[in-house]
N, C-alpha and C positions, 0 to 999 in steps of 0.2 A: 467420305468424311462428312459428318453432320455435326451441328451445334445444338445443344440443349441448354435450357435456362434453369439455374438454381435460384432459390429465393434469396440466399445470402451472398454467395460467391460470384454471381454473374454467369455469363455463358461458359459452357464447358464443351470442348471439341471431343467428339467421339471418333478417334483415329481407327477404330476397328470397323466402322461402317463402310459399306461398299459405295462405289461411285454410281451416280445417276447420270442422265444425259447431259445436264448442265455442268455438274462438277467434273465429269469425265472430260468434257471438251475443254473446260477451263484449265484442268490439270495438264492436258496435252499441249495446249498452245503455250502456257507459261513455261513448260519444260523445253519446248523447241526454242522459244526465245532465250532462255537462259543458256542452253547449249550453244546456240549461234553466237550470242554475245561473248561468251567465255572463249569459244574457239577462235573467233575473229581477233580477240585481244591477245591470245597466246600463240597464234600462228598454227592452229591444229589443221592438219590436212582435211579438206572437206569430204573426202571419200569415206572417212570413218563414220561420219553421220549417216551416210547412205547405207553403209554396211550394217550399222545397228538397226536402221529401220527395216532392212530386208530380213534380218534375223528375227525381229519382233513379229513381222508379218507371218513368217513361217511358223513361229511358235504358237501364235494365236490360232493359226489355221489348224494346227494338229490338235490343240485342246478343244477347239470348237467342233471338230469331227468326232472326238471321243464323247462330247456331250450331245451329239446328234442334233446340233443346231441347224437351222435352215440355211440354205445357200446364200441367201441375201444377207444374213447375219455374218456369215463367214467372210463374204466379199467386203462388207462394210468395215469389219475389223482390220482386215488386211490392207484395204485401201487407206484407212486412217494412218496406219504405221508408214506406209509408203509416201503418202502425201506430206506427213509431218517430216519424214527424213528428207524428202526432196526440197521442201521449203528451207529446212535447216542448212542443207548443202548450198543452196542458192544464196541464202542470206549471209553466209560466212564469206562468200566471194565478193558480194556486192555491198555488204554492210547491213546489219540487222536493224539499225536504228533510224533508217530512212522512212519517209512516209509511205513509200511504196511497199517496203517490207512489212511495216506494221499494219497497213491496211489489208494487205493480202493475207497476213496471219489472222486477223480478226474475221475476215471472210471465211477462211478455213475452219476457224472455231465454231462459227454459227452453222456451217454445213455439217461438221461433225456431230454437233448437238442435235440438229434436226434428224440426221440419219439414225443417230443412236435411239432417239425417241421412237422413230418409226419401227425400227427393228425390235425394240422392246415390246411394243404393242403387238407386233406380229408373233413374237415368240410366246406371249401370254395367250393369244388366241389359239395358237397351235397346241399349247398345253391343255387348255380347256377342252379343245376338240378331241385330244387324245383320251382325256378322262371320260368325256361323254361317249366316245367310241367304246372304251372298256366297259362302261356301264351298260351300253347297249348290247355288248357281247354277253355279259352276265345275264341280262334280262332275257336275251334270246335263248341262252342255255336253260335258265330257270323256266322260261315259258315252255320250252321243249319238255322239261321234267313234268311240269304241271299238265301239259297236254297228254303226256304219257299216263299220268296218274288218273286223269279224267277218263281217258279212253278205257283204262283197265277196270275202273269201278263202274262205268256204264255197262260194260260187258258182265261184270260180276253181278250187279244188281238185277240184270235181265236174266241171268242164268239161275241165281238163287231165289229171287223174289218174283220172277216173271213179271217185272215192271220196267218199262222203258223210260229212263229219266234223261234230261239234258242238263249237263253240268255247266253252270254259269261261272263258277270261280273255284279256285283251289287255294286256300290260305295255309301257308307253311307256319307252324308254331315257332315263335322266337326261341323257345327252349330246345328245339330240335328233337322233341319227343313225339311228334306226330303232325297231323294236318286236319284241316276241316274242309269238307266238300259242301258247296252250296249248289243244290240241284233244283231243277224245275220238274214238278210232277206231271204226269201225262193227263190230258183231259179225260173227263168221265167220272170225276168224283173221287179219284185215288187220294188218300190221306197219308200223312207221314207215318202213322202207326202200322201201316201195312209193311213198311220196311223195318220199323223198330222191332217188330215181333220176330224178325229173322236176324237179330243181332248176333247170336251165337253161331249160326250158319255162316254169316258173312265173315266173321272173325276167323272161323276154321278154314273157309275157302281162301282167305287172304294169307293163310299160314302165319298169323300173328303170333308173337311170343306169348307165353303164359302171362296173365295179368294185364294183357292188352285187349282192347275192345274196339268194336265198331258200333257206335251208338247213334241212333237217329233221333232227332228232336225237331221241334217246330221251327219253320223258317220265318222269313219276314212277313209272309202271308200264308194262308192256308193251302195255297198251291205250291209252296216251296218246302224243302226239307234240308236240314243241316245234319251232316253225318261227321261226327268226330271219330277219327281214326287214331288210335294210340299205337305207336311203333316201338316205344321203349318202356319197359316195365319199371315204373317209379314206386311201386308198391312194395317191392322186395327190400329195398335199402331202408336203413334207419335214418330218419331226417331229424336232426336236433332242432329244438325250438330256437327261433331266431334270437340272436343276441341284442337286437335293437328293442329296447324296452320303452320306447317312446309312448307318448300319450295316445289313448284311443277314446272313442265316444260311442255310446250306444246307438246314436243316430247314423253313424257311418259304418256300423257293423263291427263285430268282434271276430277275428280270424280263428278258425278252429282247425285248419289243416290244409292240405294240398289236393287239388284234383289231379287226375292222371296227366294233364297237360302242364303240371307244375305251377298252376295258378292257385292263388289263395282262395279258399271258400270262406265266406263270412256268414255269421248268424246275425240276423236282425231281430232283437228281442224286445223291442219297445212294446209291442202288443202280443207277441207270441211267447208261449211256453215251449220248452224243449224236452225231448225224451231221448236218453242215450241208453242203448241196449248193448250188452256184451257179456258173454259167459266168462268164467274164471280163465285167465291166461290170455284174453284177447286184447289186453291193453286198456280196459275200461277205466281203471284207477288212474292211469297216466292221462287218459282223455279228460278225466275230471280235473286233474291238475292243470292241463292246458286251458280248460275253461276258466278255472280260477285265476290263471295268469292273465288271461284277457280281461277279466273283470277287475283285477287289481290295477291293471294299466289304464282303465277307463277313468276319466275324470268326473263322470256323472252316475256312477254305479257304486252302491254299497252292497257287500256280499255277505249274506247269512248262510251258514252251513249246518245242516242237520245230518249227523252220521252216528247211528246207534251202535256202530261196530267200533267202539272205543275212540270215536272221533278221529279215525285215522285219515280221513280225507282232508280235514281242516287243520290237523295239528302241525304239519310241516309249515303252514302259513302263520302260525301263532308262535311256535317255538323260538324263532329268531329274535323275538321281542322280549323273551324271558331272560332271566339272569343265568339260567342253567348252562348256557354255552360259554360262560366266562368272558364274554366280550361286552363292551359298552353298548347299551341300547337306549341311551338317553334320547328322548324325543322320538323314538321309532315307533310307528304304529303297526299293528298286526296286518297281515295281508287280507284277512277277512274281518268283518265288523262284529260278528257274533258267531260263536261256535257252540252247538248244542250236542251232547253225547249221550243224553239220557232222555227218557220219555218226558220227565217232569220239565226239564230245561226246554225241550222242544215245544212243549205246550205253552210255556211262557213266551217263546219266540213267536209262535203262530198266533197266540192271542194278541200279542203286541202288533202283529202285522194286520190283524183284522181291525184293531182299534185305529191304527194309522190310516188304513184305507177308508174307513167310515168318517174319520175326522177330516181327512183331506177333501172328501166330497163336499163337506160343508164350508170348510175354512178357505178354499181356494176358488170359490164360485166367481169372485170378481176377477181374479187372474185369468181364469179360462174365458170369461166373457170378453175381457180386453184382447186376448189372443184369438178370439173368435173360433174356439175349438172346444170339443167335448172331451179332449184328452188333456190330462194334466201336463203343462209344458215342463219336460224334464231337463235339468241342467245341473251344474255343479252346486248351485244354490238349493235346488229341490231335487236330490238324487233319486234314481230308481233303485229299488231294493230287489235284488236277485236272490232268491232262496234256493240254494242247491241242496237237494235231498238225495243222498247216496242210498241207493236201493229203495227209493221212495215208492216205486211202482209195486214192489212187494208188500210195502206197508198198506197200500190201498187194497191189495188182494188178500190180506191177512184176516184171519178170523179171531185173533187174539183181542181181548177186551181193551187193553191199552192201545193196541195198534189201530183198532176201529175208531177210537176217540181221535187219535192223530190223523187218521184218514179223513174223518169228517171235517177236521179243521183245515187240512191241506186243500180239500175240495172247495171249502168255503173261500179260502184265499184266492184260489184260481178263479172261482165264480165271480167274486165281487171286486177284485182289485185291479183288473186290466187297465181301466181308464186312469186309475190313480197311481200307476207306476210301480206295481209289485208283481213280479212274474216268478215262475218256478222253473228249475231244471231238475227233472227226475231221472234217475238211473234205474236199470233193472238188469237182471241176469239172463233174461231171455225174451224173445218176441213171441209170446204165447197169448192165447185167448184170455187167460186169467189176468195178464198184465194189460192188454190192450182192449179188454172187454168194457171198460168204463167209458161211457159216451163223453164225459167231460174232458178226459185225457185225449181221446181221439179228436175231439172238436177244437181244443185249445192248444195242444202240443203239435203244431204244424212244423216245427224244426225237429227233424228226427235223424238219429244216427244209429247205425247197426254195425258194431265191430264184430266180425264173425270169427276171425282167427282160425278159419277152417272148420269150425264147429257147426254141425248140422242139427244136432238135437236142440229143440227149443228155439230154433231160429227160423220162424215163418216170415220171410221177407214180404210175402204177399199181404199179410196183415199189417205189417208196419208201413209198407209203401203201397197202399191200394192203387190200382191203376198203372203202376209201373211194371213193364214187362222186360223179360230177359235178365232179371237179377238173380244170380245164383251164388250160393255160399262159396262154391269152389273157385269163383272169380277173385276172391280176396282171401287166400289161405295164410296170409302173413299177419304177424302180431302188429296191432295198431292200424291194420287196413280194414276197410269195410265200405259201407254205403252211407251217404249223407244226402238228405233232401230238405229243401226249405221252400217256402212259397215263392221265392225268386228264382230258385235253381232246382230243377227236377232231380230225383234220386239218381245218383250215379256213384261210381267208385271214387274213394278219396283215401288219403293217408294222414293219420294223425301224427303230430310232431311227438318226438321223444323229449320229455322235459326232465332234466337231471336235478337231484337234491340241491346241489350247489347253485343251480339256476333259480330255484325257488327262493333261496336265501338272498340271492342278488336282486331278484325282482321285488322282494319285500323291502329291501333297503332302498332300491331305486325309486319305488312308487310310494314310500311312506308319506312324503309330504304332498302327494297328489290326491290322496283319498279325500272325497268330500265329507263334510260333516252332515249329519242328519238335520234337516231343517227344524228350526225350533218348534214350529207347529206340530210336526210329526213326533218330535222328541217328547213333547208335552203329552201327546196322546199315548205314546208308548209307556210312559210312566217310569216308576223305579225299577221295573223288571228290566227295562233297557238300560237305564242309567247306571245300574249296578252290575251289568253283565260281566265286568272284569274284576269284581271284587274277589279277594283271596278265597273266600269261602266257596265261591262258585267256580273257581278256576284252579283249586288245589289239586284236582285230579290230573291236570296237565303237567304237573311237575313230577319228576322221577322220585323225589325224596318224600312225597306225601303218602301216608297210609291209605290203604283201600283203593288204590288206583285201579286195579283190575277188577274190583268187586262192586263198583258204584251202580251196576245195572241190577243188582239184586234187592230192589225195593227201596233204594236210598231216596232221601228227599231231594228236592230240586236244588239245594244249596251246593251239591257236588261234593260234600264231605261225607265220608262213610263213617257214621257215628257208631255203628255196631262194631267196626273194626277197632275204634278207639276203646270201647267198653270191654272188648275181648282181651286186651292186653293185661296179663297177670301182674298184680302189684309186685311180686317178688322180682320181676324183671325190670322194674322202674329204674331208669337211668337218672344221673344227677340232673340233667336238663329237664326230664319229665318231673322230677320231684320239685324243682324250682318252679316250674309252670303250675303244678298243682297247689303249691303254697301260695303263689300269687293269686290264683283263682279264689282260694279260700279267704285271702285278705280282701279281695274285691267283694265276695259274698258278705263278709263281716261289715264292710263299710257301706255298701249300697243294698237297698232293699230289693228283694226279687219281686218285680211287678210283672203281671201279664201284659201282653200287647193290648192296645185298645180294641175292645170288642171280644176279647177272649175271657174265659172264665177265671176265677181266682183259685184254680186247682194247683196244689203243689206238684213239683216234678216227681216222676216215679223214682222209686228207690234205685240207686245205682245208675241213674241217668245222668246225663251231662247238663249242668246248670247253664242254660242258654242265656239267662239274664247276666250271669258272670261274664260270658263271652262278650255280650253287648257292652257291658261296663268296661271290659278290657279294651274293646275296640274304640270306645269313646275316649278312654284315657290315652291310647296311642295316637288318636287323631289330635287331641289337644296337645300332646307332646310334639307332634309333627308341626302343628301351627306355631308353637313356641320356638321351634328350631328355625322355621321360616322367618319369623320376626327377628330372631337373634342374628340371622345371616346378614342383616343390614342391606345397604344399597347393592352389595356385590351379589346377593341372591345365592341360591343353592339349587340342587337338582334332586330328582326322585331317588337316584341311586345313593346320594349322600345321606339323605334323610333315612332311607331304609336301613343303611348300615348303622346309623346312630341308634335306630330303635330295635335293631334285630336282637341284641342280647337281652334287653328288658321286656320287650313286647312281642318279639318274634314277628314283626311286621314285614311283609314282602314288598318288593319294589312295585309290583303291579297295583297293590292297594294304595300305595302312596301316589301313584300316577292318577288313580281315580280321584283321590282327595284333591290333588293339585288342579285337575280339570274342573272339578266342582267349584273350587275357590276362584279359579280364573273366570269361570262363567258368572259367578255372583259378585265379582269385583274385589274379593278378599286378596287375591294375588294378581300379579301381572307377569305375563310370560315375555321374556326378553330373548331374542335370538331365535334361530331355527335349527332343526336337525340335531346333530350331536353337541352343538354349542348352545342349546337352549338352557335357560335357567329361569328360576322363578323368584320374584321379589315381592315382599309383602307391600300392600298398597301404601303403607305409611312411608315406605322408603323408595317408592317408585320415582322415576326421574321427573314426572310431572307434578309430584306431590311433595311438599316440604317434609323432611324427616323430623320426628320429634326430638326435642332438645334434651 
């Protein structure tokens, strides 16, 4: 029984607590005194007290034996019962309230407490000793297993490699999928690669399962070797991308998959570019999504994607923020910061990257001087730009005129932007000389991945991982499996995670508030090409209901709208909505003069062409109407979806366009954003909480 103290009600007794040495002795002596006093007053026969004490001693002896307590503990408990019963019997006959009775009872209580304390300490020591003995037994058994492994592999290395090593340690992997041998090489200048070149023979001699290897690597010094032996094939099973979408940082590495020992392998891309190679069906597209997932989780990375194959690599990271899924996307940002699916849009992106890199070199000289570094300090305030170019290596090797222009710009970005925090991730369909023949790629792309999928054609692992021995395509015949090498980790087998479409949507939603904003200095250098990257005219191809989605690659302008498809629609098939839009454009043409852009000639539009000045006038009218709606919303404010719905019938404005306007107004102080996430709303600065509203 113990007492605890409460702040308001005072001490509370815990009747469920067990007795300690003091409370046990106190309980026993007060019990004896109570029984003796009651028995003497009622004339109870003294023999009953002695009988109860004997029964208690026998019962405690039996339970103590079941608990396997020490003999001294069993004797102390039995003696306590018998001594207490003897005193009670004596006190009932002579009187329990005499000084002799009370003094002897107090002495018995002190003795019981001391004996209980002593036996308690002894039992605790016995328990610790038992645990230690059990651990020593396990250690002996494990040590015996390790000694057996060491002896087996010393003999195997001697038999296969003709090298005599001395094993210093064997570390069993916590995942249970293998072990690492730390061995000392013999004198005479033997190096670890003498064993590494026999990796396949060692694996066969050890009868390892398919997908398991025995790989030798450098030890703690040049006279030591580490041999990683995989005993469980982790490459065959599909491993889903982890559901922990917590924040990452470029400086601590971005996880890209698992090694054969089930450890994560991370890519460190502050200074390095990356090259991912994989034929069709090897899991390369899934690997790209895994890379984009890591970048989306990072707090100091902005991701730009170039995919000339209908933008398929980046679309899943943009679509959740569009209105097409029928769900609220208020305040949600895309998983990528810019997506280009045409040569023209890609050129705009790469030109912006070059301008940013050059401007950062001048604008951040003081910052780098204070940090005493020649590398731009990357953080959430000045994020790194990672440009993921799907099948970018094929662009570099292409002879097409448009592709050559893109290739020149890609190489310029790689060449000049390392220190200023702009790096690339290129993918390719094969590890061939045409892909790896560029010296810039070989020198800068030190993070390399080869997803083989069992495909041997066009997969020259020797070219992609020069200097690495024992790598064979047939070691990774599974989808998503292959080899990965970084400057920090030599090329070895790894398994890419399987990322599902619903996970992409979840990651976009979970990381929306985590994406950094491009720093103002870089945004200024990027110019309007970057600021208007999400305008409806340049993102119309992303929506299913937009004409010309599949044909934008046939010479369309960088706006993303397929104007030829608009012109090809026959007038006879014009719908009511199209007729209304046509009449509206005619009204705009009648009201506003058609003027060329500054610097352009005063030439009239071609016959049958689209009146671009009318479209600009329509957009300005829609923008003014949106600003009026924002002002009319008052202190309660409004959101992009509400404004887009109000303008849809008259102007056909999409929500993404409204989002761009609201961002511009927020940046220049016209509007104030209140709240975050799906609760975000925008209030005109006249009605903002810190400014008095107009009367």
